[in-house]
N, C-alpha and C positions, 0 to 999 in steps of 0.2 A: 395252119401250117406255115412256118416261116421258110420261104424259099431261099432266103439268103443263108440260113444256117444249114439247110438240108437240101442242096440242089439235086443230090442223087435220088431222093424220094420223088421229087418233082419230075425228074427225067424218067424214072420208072413209071410214073403215072401217065405221062404222055405216051410212053412206049406201049403200055398195056391197053390204052383206050381203043386203038384200031383192032387189037386182038379180041377184045370184048365184043366189038361190033361184029366181027366175023363169027364168033361163037354163037351170038344171039341171032 
């Protein structure tokens, strides 16, 4: 994944990590 070309995808990944931790 190229963070330079798709920062939104990287941001979404960081945002979803804590949510995933809460669900699990």
